[in-house]
N, C-alpha and C positions, 0 to 999 in steps of 0.2 A: 787173367786175360780180360781185356775190355774191348767192346765194340761201340762205335759211334753211329747213331742213326740221326740224320738231319731231317727234321720234320718240315723244313723248307722245301725239300724235294719230296712231296707227298707220295707220288707214285712209287718211288724207290723205298721210302720209309714203310709203306704198306707191305711191299714185297719182302722187306727185311723182317718185318714182324711175323709174317706167315709161318716161318720156320719154327716159331715158338709155340704154335698151336698143338703140335704133337709132342708126345712125352720124350722123344729121342732128340731133344735139342741139346746144344752145347751149353753147359752151365757156365755162364759168364755174367759180368757186369756190363750194363749198357748205359751209355750216356746219350740222352736226347738233347740235341743242339737246336738252336733257333727257336727256343721256347719263349724267349723274351720276358722272363720273369721280372727283370729289373724294371720293366715298364709298369708293373703292378705297384711298385713302390710309390710312383707318382699318384696313383689312385688312392692308395692307402694313406699317404701323407708322411710316411717315414721309411727308413731303410730296413724293410722287413726281410726281403730276400737278398742274399749277398752274392749269388751267382746267377747267371742267365740260363744255365742248363739244369737238367734233372737227371738223376741216376736211378736205375732200377735193376734188380737181379732178374735173370731170365726165368727163374722159377716163379716169380711174382707175375710176370707176363703170362706164363702158361696158365696159372690159376685164373687170372682175369678173363682169359679167352675160353675157359671150359664152360660147357653148357650149364645154365643156371641150376644150382642145387645138386649137381651131379654127385652121386654116391653120398648124399647128405652133407656135402661140404658147403657151408654158408658163404665161403669166399670165392666160389665159382660163379662168375658174373655174366658169362656168355657174351662178352663184347667182341666185336670183330676188329681186326687191325685198323680199318678205316675209322671206326668209332673212337679208338684209342688216340689216333693221330688228331682227329677232329677235336677231341677233348683237350689235348695238350695245346693245340693252336688257340682254342677258345679261352685259355687261362687269362690272357690279357684283357678280356672283356667279361670277367667273371661277374656272377650275380651276388655272391656272398662268400666271405671267408670267415670261418670260426674255428676256435681252438677245440680240439677233441681230447687232447692229452697235453701235458707239457711238451713243448717243441713239436707238436703234431697238429696240423691244421687241415680241415676239409675246405677245398676250394670248389664251389658249385658253379657249373657252367650250363648254359642252355644246351639241351640235347638235340635230338633229331626226331624224325617221324616215329621211330620205335620207342625212344625213351624221352620223357619230358625234360629231365635234367640229369646231369652226370656229376658225380662227386669225384674229385681227384684228391686223395689224402696224401699230404706231403709232410715229411719229417725234416725239420731244419737242423742243421749242424749234426748230420748223421754220418755214418761210415758204412762201407759195404764190406765185401770179402776182405779178410785180413786187415781191416781198417786202413786199406791202402788209400782211400779217398776220405780224408778227414774234412769236416766242415762243408758238407755238400747238402744239396736239396735232394732228398730221396723219396721216390714214389712208393708209398706203402701199399696202396691199392687204388683201383678205379672202379666205380660201380654206378649203376643206374640209381637215381634218387627221384621217385615220383611222390606226388602229394606234398610238394615242397612247402606250400603255404601252411598246411596243417602242422608240419614238423618244425618250421621256423619258430613258431610261438613257444616251443618247448626248449629252445636254446637260450640259456641265461644271457642277458644283455652284456654282462662283463666278459663273455667268451666270444662275442662278435667283434671281429677285427675290421671288417668292411662289409657294407651292404649297399647295393646299387639303388 
């Protein structure tokens, strides 16, 4: 089963994400629409993203919204639904894109009062449940990224795809 969340309707998108904060969510694949990833291709200078939308599994959203470090889990990032939607909206004005693994890229965006920057890790040409969606852009995780200036210097130049 798949659900669509339109980030263009921010109020409804935030409401839709709220249900994934507790453990009793429905295990489904979610498509975020109105992400406008194809606009990033113009910034980057070549056809990097093939589709405008992003996909994510509900379990990934649950982990992203859990309190930071809860029960020793490093991938519990404590983000609120509004911060997730804001991060997805900000992708088209990103600060930096760099390769973390083959076909996996961190897209850094300006954060808010709580977090200086936020990283959205996207896997290109991925699949979700049962490989029903081949060749999609999949959100691997979203997390706060502070001290960006200190961390950028450790990223090999050949891994940087775009820098503002």
